[in-house]
C-alpha positions as CSV (number, residue, x, y, z in Angstrom):
1,M,113.7,-61.7,-122.8
2,A,113.4,-65.5,-122.0
3,L,112.1,-64.7,-118.4
4,R,109.6,-62.4,-119.7
5,R,108.4,-64.8,-122.3
6,T,108.3,-67.6,-119.6
7,K,105.9,-65.4,-117.7
8,A,103.8,-64.7,-120.3
9,I,103.3,-68.3,-121.3
10,L,102.6,-69.3,-117.5
11,G,100.4,-66.2,-117.0
12,R,100.7,-63.6,-114.0
13,N,100.9,-66.1,-111.2
14,G,103.0,-68.6,-113.1
15,V,106.0,-69.9,-111.5
16,A,109.0,-70.3,-113.8
17,W,110.8,-72.8,-111.6
18,P,109.9,-76.1,-109.7
19,M,109.8,-75.7,-105.9
20,M,112.1,-78.3,-104.3
21,V,111.4,-79.1,-100.7
22,E,113.8,-80.5,-98.0
23,V,112.7,-81.7,-94.7
24,S,114.8,-82.6,-91.8
25,H,113.9,-83.6,-88.3
26,H,115.6,-82.0,-85.2
27,I,115.8,-82.5,-81.5
28,D,117.3,-79.9,-79.4
29,A,117.6,-80.9,-75.6
30,S,119.4,-80.3,-72.5
31,E,121.2,-83.4,-70.9
32,P,118.8,-85.4,-68.7
33,D,119.2,-84.9,-65.1
34,A,119.6,-87.9,-62.5
35,D,115.9,-88.6,-62.8
36,G,116.1,-88.7,-66.5
37,F,114.3,-85.2,-66.9
38,Y,115.3,-82.4,-69.3
39,D,115.6,-79.0,-68.6
40,Y,114.4,-78.3,-72.2
41,H,113.4,-80.7,-75.1
42,Y,112.2,-79.4,-78.4
43,E,111.5,-81.8,-81.2
44,Y,110.5,-80.2,-84.6
45,D,110.7,-80.5,-88.5
46,L,112.6,-77.9,-90.5
47,F,111.1,-77.4,-94.1
48,E,113.4,-75.8,-96.7
49,F,111.5,-74.4,-99.6
50,T,113.6,-73.2,-102.7
51,D,113.3,-72.5,-106.4
52,G,117.1,-72.4,-106.8
53,F,117.3,-68.5,-106.1
54,V,115.2,-68.0,-103.0
55,T,114.8,-70.2,-99.9
56,F,112.1,-70.1,-97.3
57,L,112.5,-71.7,-93.9
58,A,109.7,-73.2,-92.0
59,R,109.4,-74.9,-88.4
60,A,106.8,-77.3,-87.2
61,Y,107.1,-78.6,-83.7
62,S,106.0,-82.2,-83.0
63,D,103.8,-81.5,-80.1
64,E,101.5,-79.1,-82.6
65,P,100.7,-81.3,-85.5
66,D,98.5,-78.7,-87.2
67,G,100.9,-75.7,-86.7
68,A,104.0,-74.4,-88.8
69,A,105.6,-71.0,-88.7
70,M,107.5,-69.5,-91.8
71,M,110.5,-68.0,-90.3
72,T,113.3,-66.9,-92.7
73,R,114.0,-65.8,-96.2
74,I,117.6,-66.7,-97.7
75,E,118.9,-65.4,-101.0
76,G,122.6,-66.1,-101.5
77,N,124.3,-65.8,-98.0
78,D,121.9,-63.4,-96.9
79,H,119.3,-64.7,-94.1
80,H,116.3,-62.4,-93.3
81,L,113.3,-62.5,-91.2
82,L,110.1,-62.1,-93.1
83,T,108.4,-58.9,-94.2
84,K,104.7,-58.4,-95.5
85,R,106.2,-58.2,-98.9
86,D,107.4,-62.0,-98.7
87,L,103.6,-63.1,-97.9
88,R,103.0,-62.3,-101.6
89,H,106.4,-64.0,-103.1
90,P,105.2,-66.8,-105.5
91,L,107.5,-69.3,-103.6
92,F,106.0,-68.5,-100.3
93,L,102.7,-69.0,-101.5
94,R,103.5,-72.2,-102.6
95,A,105.4,-73.1,-99.6
96,A,102.2,-72.5,-97.5
97,D,100.1,-74.4,-99.8
98,Y,102.5,-77.2,-99.5
99,L,102.2,-77.0,-95.6
100,R,98.5,-76.7,-95.5
101,A,98.4,-80.1,-97.8
102,A,100.6,-81.6,-95.2
103,G,98.0,-80.9,-92.5
104,K,99.6,-77.6,-91.0
105,T,96.5,-75.5,-91.1
106,N,97.5,-73.2,-88.3
107,L,100.4,-71.0,-89.9
108,D,102.2,-68.3,-88.6
109,W,105.1,-66.2,-90.1
110,L,107.9,-64.4,-88.2
111,D,107.6,-60.6,-88.6
112,R,110.9,-58.8,-89.2
113,S,109.5,-55.6,-87.8
114,S,107.9,-56.9,-84.5
115,S,110.0,-60.1,-84.0
116,A,106.7,-61.6,-83.4
117,Y,104.7,-64.8,-84.7
118,V,101.8,-63.4,-86.5
119,P,98.9,-65.6,-87.8
120,L,99.0,-66.1,-91.5
121,T,95.8,-65.4,-93.0
122,P,93.8,-68.2,-94.5
123,K,94.2,-69.1,-98.1
124,R,91.8,-67.2,-100.5
125,S,89.4,-69.1,-102.6
126,G,90.3,-69.1,-106.2
127,A,94.1,-68.8,-105.3
128,S,96.5,-70.8,-107.3
129,T,97.8,-74.1,-106.0
130,Q,100.6,-74.8,-108.6
């Protein structure tokens, strides 16, 4: 009953729990060769958005300052690639707003059915930014 009451107070698009964000910086690279060159070198930030129940992960490569990709939904010990249904989840929407506010205007999401990165459509005007 309390959850229903909270939703009624917040409205249809209201979020009952605050979103917590953790950002960590990562470097994934091979050992340098004799000339100091790498076979591969990836540098990125990993964003973890959670409301305490659901977590979404996004990755943003350092060499693409305006880009980020939403990649995974986590609930308990279960990790899932994203589905179209996830794109409507209130936490996902808030995470996308957070990334856009951080300058990540080129957003993609990793589609479970195709295993491909798909552009996330731009935020509709009038959408909630809570």
